[in-house]
C-alpha positions as CSV (number, residue, x, y, z in Angstrom):
1,X,96.6,-34.2,-77.6
2,X,95.9,-35.5,-74.4
3,X,93.0,-33.5,-72.2
4,X,92.4,-34.0,-68.6
5,X,88.7,-34.1,-67.4
6,X,87.8,-33.1,-63.8
7,X,84.8,-34.9,-62.3
8,X,83.0,-34.8,-58.9
9,X,81.9,-38.2,-56.7
10,X,81.6,-39.9,-53.9
11,X,84.8,-40.9,-52.4
12,X,85.3,-44.9,-51.3
13,X,83.8,-46.6,-54.3
14,X,84.5,-50.2,-54.7
15,X,84.1,-49.8,-58.7
16,X,86.1,-46.9,-59.3
17,X,89.3,-48.5,-57.5
18,X,89.3,-46.7,-54.2
19,X,89.5,-49.2,-52.1
20,X,92.9,-51.1,-51.2
21,X,93.8,-53.9,-49.1
22,X,94.0,-52.7,-45.4
23,X,98.2,-53.9,-44.6
24,X,98.1,-52.5,-40.9
25,X,97.8,-54.2,-37.4
26,X,94.5,-55.0,-36.0
27,X,93.5,-56.0,-32.6
28,X,93.2,-59.7,-31.6
29,X,89.7,-60.0,-31.8
30,X,89.4,-58.6,-35.3
31,X,92.4,-60.6,-36.7
32,X,90.9,-64.2,-36.2
33,X,87.8,-63.7,-37.7
34,X,89.3,-64.0,-41.3
35,X,87.7,-60.1,-42.0
36,X,89.0,-59.0,-45.5
37,X,89.7,-55.0,-44.4
38,X,89.9,-52.2,-47.1
39,X,90.9,-49.0,-46.8
40,X,89.9,-45.7,-49.1
41,X,93.0,-44.3,-50.8
42,X,91.4,-40.9,-50.5
43,X,90.0,-40.4,-47.1
44,X,91.6,-43.3,-45.4
45,X,88.0,-44.9,-44.1
46,X,88.0,-48.6,-43.3
47,X,85.6,-50.7,-44.7
48,X,85.0,-54.8,-44.5
49,X,82.6,-57.2,-46.7
50,X,79.7,-58.3,-45.0
51,X,77.1,-60.9,-45.5
52,X,74.0,-60.5,-45.1
53,X,70.4,-62.8,-46.1
54,X,68.4,-61.4,-48.6
55,X,65.5,-63.4,-48.3
56,X,65.8,-67.5,-48.4
57,X,68.1,-68.4,-50.9
58,X,70.4,-65.4,-51.4
59,X,73.0,-64.1,-49.7
60,X,74.4,-60.5,-50.5
61,X,78.0,-59.1,-49.8
62,X,77.7,-55.8,-48.7
63,X,80.5,-53.0,-48.0
64,X,80.2,-52.0,-44.1
65,X,82.6,-49.4,-42.2
66,X,84.8,-50.9,-39.6
67,X,84.9,-49.2,-36.5
68,X,87.2,-50.6,-34.1
């Protein structure tokens, strides 16, 4: 027997698989930077990976909203 459960959570969660690679067109100033842009399958918001320094030796990658 199959049951379907409904849950409530925030969208744009990369762990849950909400973000997919963006295949649309970008303006030239963003195309040449090598930024990998993803979009949320639920709300359509664009995201990109941003590296930031977390101390002297550690680099951390965080998702940040892409605003063209």
